[in-house]
C-alpha positions in Angstrom: 106.2 131.7 108.4 109.7 132.1 109.8 112.7 132.7 107.5 116.3 133.7 107.7 117.4 136.9 106.0 120.3 137.1 103.6 123.6 138.1 105.3 122.5 137.1 108.8 125.1 138.3 111.3 125.7 137.3 114.9 125.0 140.7 116.3 121.8 141.4 114.2 119.9 138.1 114.3 116.2 138.4 114.1 113.1 136.3 113.5 111.3 137.2 110.3 107.5 136.6 110.1 106.4 136.6 106.5 102.7 137.0 106.0 101.6 137.2 102.3 105.1 138.6 101.5 104.9 141.3 104.2 107.9 141.1 106.6 107.9 141.7 110.3 111.2 141.6 112.2 111.3 140.5 115.8 114.3 140.4 118.2 115.6 136.9 118.5 115.4 134.7 121.6 116.7 131.2 121.9 115.6 128.2 123.9 116.4 124.5 124.0 112.9 123.5 125.3 110.4 125.1 122.9 106.9 123.7 122.6 104.5 124.5 119.8 100.7 124.9 120.4 97.7 125.7 118.3 96.2 127.9 121.0 96.8 128.9 124.6 95.1 128.7 128.0 93.8 132.3 128.0 92.0 132.8 124.7 89.5 130.9 122.7 90.9 128.9 119.8 90.6 130.5 116.3 88.1 129.2 113.9 90.6 128.3 111.2 92.6 125.5 109.6 96.4 125.3 109.8 98.4 123.2 107.4 102.0 122.6 106.2 103.6 123.5 109.5 107.3 123.0 109.4 109.9 123.9 112.0 113.7 123.6 112.0 116.5 125.0 114.0 120.3 125.1 114.3 122.4 124.5 117.4 124.8 127.3 116.2 124.0 130.5 114.3 124.2 129.9 110.6 125.9 133.2 109.6 126.5 132.4 106.0 123.1 131.0 105.2 121.0 132.6 102.4 117.4 131.6 102.7 114.0 132.3 101.2 110.8 130.6 102.3 107.4 131.3 101.0 104.9 128.6 102.0 101.6 130.3 101.0 99.9 129.1 97.8 99.7 131.7 95.1 98.5 132.0 91.6 101.1 132.6 88.9 98.6 133.8 86.4 98.6 137.5 86.4 101.8 137.7 88.5 104.1 138.4 85.6 107.5 139.7 86.7 106.5 139.7 90.4 109.7 139.9 92.5 109.2 137.8 95.6 112.7 137.4 97.1 116.4 138.0 97.0 119.4 135.8 97.9 122.8 134.5 96.7 124.1 131.4 95.2 127.1 130.1 97.1 129.0 126.9 96.8 126.0 124.9 97.9 122.4 125.7 97.2 119.0 124.0 96.9 115.5 125.2 96.1 112.2 123.4 95.9 108.6 124.3 95.4 105.2 122.6 94.6 103.6 123.6 91.3 100.2 122.7 89.7 99.8 123.6 86.0 96.3 124.5 85.0 96.7 124.3 81.2 99.2 123.5 78.5 101.5 126.3 77.6 101.1 127.7 74.1 104.4 129.7 74.3 107.6 129.7 76.3 105.7 130.5 79.5 107.9 131.0 82.6 107.2 129.9 86.2 110.4 131.1 87.9 113.4 133.2 86.9 116.5 134.1 89.0 118.5 137.0 87.8 121.9 138.4 88.7 121.5 141.9 90.0 125.1 142.4 91.1 127.0 145.6 90.5 128.0 144.6 87.0 124.4 144.2 85.9 122.5 147.0 87.6 119.7 148.1 85.4 120.3 145.1 83.0 120.1 141.9 85.1 121.5 138.7 83.7 119.4 135.6 83.5 121.0 133.0 85.8 118.3 130.4 86.0 114.8 130.2 84.4 112.2 127.4 84.5 109.7 127.5 81.7 107.4 125.2 79.7 108.2 124.0 76.2 105.4 125.3 73.9 102.4 123.1 73.4 103.5 120.8 76.2 103.8 120.4 79.9 107.5 119.6 79.7 109.7 121.8 81.9 112.9 123.2 80.4 115.4 124.9 82.6 118.1 127.3 81.4 121.0 127.6 83.9 124.4 129.3 83.7 125.9 125.9 84.4 129.5 126.2 83.4 131.1 129.6 83.5 133.7 128.7 80.8 131.4 130.1 78.1 128.2 132.0 79.1 127.0 131.8 75.5 126.7 128.0 75.7 124.6 127.5 78.8 122.8 124.1 78.5 119.1 123.5 79.0 117.8 120.7 81.3 114.4 119.2 80.3 111.9 116.9 82.0 109.0 114.8 80.9 105.4 116.2 80.8 103.7 117.2 84.1 100.1 116.3 84.7 97.6 119.2 84.4 95.7 120.1 87.6 98.0 118.0 89.8 100.6 119.1 92.3 104.2 118.3 91.5 107.3 119.0 93.6 110.2 120.6 91.7 113.7 120.5 93.3 117.0 121.8 91.9 120.3 121.7 93.8 124.0 122.1 93.4 126.0 120.7 96.2 129.7 119.9 96.8 130.2 116.2 97.4 133.7 114.6 97.7 135.3 117.6 96.0 132.9 117.6 93.1 130.1 120.1 92.5 127.0 118.0 91.6 124.0 119.5 89.9 120.7 117.7 90.4 117.2 118.3 88.9 114.3 116.3 90.3 110.5 116.2 89.8 108.4 114.3 92.4 111.6 112.7 93.8 112.6 111.3 90.4 116.1 112.5 89.3 116.1 113.6 85.6 119.6 115.2 85.6 122.6 114.5 87.8 125.8 115.9 86.4 129.1 117.4 87.6 129.6 121.1 87.1 133.3 121.4 86.5 133.4 125.2 86.6 130.6 126.5 88.9 130.0 130.2 89.5 128.8 132.0 92.7 126.3 134.9 92.5 126.3 137.3 95.5 123.1 139.3 94.6 120.2 137.5 93.0 116.5 138.4 92.5 113.7 135.9 92.4 110.7 136.4 90.2 107.4 134.8 89.2 107.5 134.6 85.5 110.2 136.5 83.7 111.8 139.8 84.7 110.6 141.8 81.7 108.0 141.6 79.0 109.6 139.2 76.6 108.0 136.0 78.1 104.6 135.1 79.4 103.9 133.6 82.9 102.9 130.0 83.4 99.2 129.3 84.2 99.1 127.5 87.5 99.6 127.6 91.3 102.8 127.6 93.3 103.4 126.9 97.0 106.0 125.9 99.6 108.9 127.7 97.8 112.2 127.3 99.7 115.7 128.3 98.8 118.8 127.8 100.9 122.4 128.5 100.0 125.7 128.3 102.0 129.4 127.7 101.5 129.0 124.7 103.8 126.8 121.8 102.6 126.0 120.9 106.2 124.3 124.3 106.6 121.6 123.4 104.0 118.5 121.9 105.7 117.5 118.5 104.5 115.0 118.2 101.7 111.4 118.4 102.9 109.2 118.1 99.8 105.5 117.4 99.9 105.1 114.7 97.1 104.0 111.3 98.1 
C-alpha cells in the first residue's frame, strides 16, 4: 500500500509502503508513463490473490496534504485503544472506511476515535471525533467537536441501524464549498447529515485509534478495511471518493 506522510515537503518526498502497519520509506521517482503489472518477465508469478488495488497520482507535489491509508482488513475485537495513524484536520478533510459489525453492541462500543494530541493536550488528549454504537442497537452515533463556539455542547450525529455481518461504507467529510464549510455524514452513499459548520476548527496533531484511547469504553465487535483519511487547506487536493459499496 502506498501512502503520503503528514507534512510532506518538496525536498523530502518519499514513497511509503505500508505492510500490516509496518512502514518502509523509499526514495521517490516520478514518471508520466507508468504501467502496473501483476508479475514480470523474469520470475514465476506468485501463487496468491490480489484485490482492492487502487492507484492515484498528482501532477504537482501536494505539499500540504495529510493522508492515512490502511487498506488491509483487520478485526476490531481485541484491538482496544490500538493507535494506527496520525494526521491533521485542515480546512478540508474526508475519511472513509468499510465496516462489518458482527453483533449488536450492549454498551457504548467504539469503532474509531480521533484525539487531539497537540501541545496543549500532551498526556491528556482531547476527544475530537468518535464513532460508536448506541447500546442494544446497530445505530452509529458520532461525537464531533463541530462548532468551536462552545466545546461543552458538541452535537452527536446518528444513523439508522446497520445490518449485522454485512459490509457498510462509512464516509465523513468537512469541505469548503462556495465559502461555507459543509459537514457530511454518509453510510453506503446515503447522506444522513449535511449541515453548515459556522465555526470550524483545525487540529494540527491528531491520533487515530481503533476503539477508544483509554479504558472507559469497549471496542466494537466487527471488521474494518479500506480506511482512508485525507486533509488539506485546498479542497482540490482531496482525492475523489472511492468507496466500495454497490
